[in-house]
C-alpha positions in Angstrom: 10.8 -7.6 -12.7 10.3 -10.9 -11.5 8.6 -11.7 -8.2 10.4 -13.6 -5.5 7.1 -15.8 -5.0 4.5 -16.6 -7.3 2.0 -15.6 -4.8 3.1 -12.2 -3.9 3.9 -9.0 -6.1 6.4 -6.3 -5.3 5.0 -2.9 -5.5 7.6 0.2 -5.2 5.8 3.0 -3.2 6.7 6.4 -3.0 5.2 9.6 -0.7 5.9 13.1 -1.6 4.4 16.5 -0.5 5.1 15.8 3.3 3.2 12.5 3.1 6.7 10.9 4.2 6.5 12.8 7.6 3.3 10.4 8.8 4.8 7.1 7.8 6.5 4.2 9.7 9.5 4.5 9.7 9.2 8.1 10.1 10.6 10.2 6.7 11.1 7.2 4.8 10.0 8.3 1.1 10.3 5.0 -0.4 8.9 1.5 0.6 9.0 -1.8 -1.3 5.9 -3.7 -0.4 5.3 -7.3 -1.0 1.7 -7.9 -1.4 -0.6 -10.9 -2.3 -1.3 -11.5 -6.1 -5.0 -11.5 -5.3 -7.2 -10.3 -2.5 -7.9 -12.7 0.2 -11.2 -14.1 0.8 -13.5 -12.2 3.0 -11.2 -9.1 2.8 -12.7 -5.4 2.5 -11.2 -2.2 3.0 -13.0 -1.8 6.3 -11.2 -5.0 7.5 -8.9 -5.0 10.4 -5.7 -6.6 9.9 -5.3 -10.2 10.8 -3.1 -11.3 13.4 -1.3 -13.6 10.8 -0.8 -10.5 8.5 0.5 -8.4 11.4 3.0 -10.9 12.4 4.4 -11.1 9.0 4.8 -7.4 8.7 6.2 -7.3 12.0 8.8 -10.2 11.2 9.8 -8.2 7.9 10.4 -5.1 10.0 12.4 -7.1 12.5 14.4 -9.0 9.6 16.3 -5.8 9.2 14.6 -4.2 6.4 12.5 -1.5 7.8 11.3 -0.5 4.2 10.5 -4.0 3.1 6.9 -5.2 4.4 6.0 -8.7 3.5 2.2 -9.6 3.4 2.2 -13.4 3.5 -1.3 -13.7 4.3 -1.6 -17.3 5.2 -5.2 -17.4 4.1 -7.1 -18.5 0.9 -7.2 -15.8 -1.9 -10.0 -14.9 -4.1 -9.9 -14.8 -7.7 -10.0 -10.8 -7.7 -6.4 -9.3 -8.5 -4.9 -7.0 -6.1 -5.7 -3.6 -6.8 -5.4 0.1 -5.6 -8.0 -0.2 -3.1 -6.1 -3.0 -1.5 -3.0 -1.1 -1.4 -4.6 2.0 0.0 -5.7 -0.1 2.8 -2.4 -1.9 3.5 -0.8 1.7 3.3 -3.2 2.9 5.9 -3.1 -0.1 8.0 0.3 -0.8 7.9 2.7 2.2 7.0 0.7 5.4 8.3 1.9 6.0 11.7 -0.1 9.2 12.7 -2.7 11.6 11.1 -4.3 8.8 8.7 -6.7 11.9 7.8 -3.7 13.4 5.8 -3.8 10.5 3.3 -7.2 8.6 3.6 -10.8 9.5 3.1 -12.8 6.4 3.9 -11.7 3.6 1.4 -9.9 6.1 -0.8 -7.4 8.8 -0.6 -8.5 12.2 0.4 -9.0 15.2 -2.1 -5.9 17.2 -3.0 -3.8 13.7 -3.4 -2.0 13.1 -6.5 -1.7 9.3 -7.1 0.4 8.2 -10.1 0.7 4.4 -11.0 3.9 3.9 -13.3 3.6 7.7 -13.8 0.1 7.9 -15.1 -2.7 9.6 -13.2 -4.7 6.9 -11.5 -7.9 8.5 -12.6 -7.0 7.3 -16.1 -6.4 3.6 -14.9 -9.6 3.2 -12.6 -8.7 4.8 -9.6 -9.3 2.4 -6.5 -10.1 -0.4 -9.0 -6.8 -0.1 -10.9 -5.1 -3.4 -10.9 -1.6 -3.7 -9.7 1.1 -5.9 -11.2 4.5 -6.9 -10.0 7.2 -4.1 -10.2 4.7 -1.5 -10.5 5.6 2.0 -9.2 3.0 3.9 -7.1 3.4 7.3 -6.1 1.4 9.3 -3.6 1.9 12.9 -3.3 -0.2 15.6 -1.1 -0.7 18.7 -3.1 -2.4 20.4 -0.3 -0.2 22.8 2.0 -0.9 24.5 5.1 -0.4 28.2 5.7 
């Protein structure tokens, strides 16, 4: 799948196991995320989102596509390709509306989460360091159930 911009990639994200209940918009299982091809200079998983990034996300939401989030950063990019660490941060920062602890634990995902990249367990691909490419399908499924 070709990207609409050379500086971004499109990642298809799907939630399962109840995680869709904590996202924005509520109960949306599938999201199309436009992410930068490379990690922005100075970014870390502990970063707060920049105002440029939040403006781009808000603009894409108000443009009529609630499931499409466009991360046009407007900041210089590093040589480091985008990876799952950045995606987890992006999801936590821009898609999780409440109860972040159901998905995240520090920089990563909490125990009991099944994470698939193109239907392959992310543990086989490097977990947080697994690189992402244009058109990748990422699935996050909670295997924890209360009772």
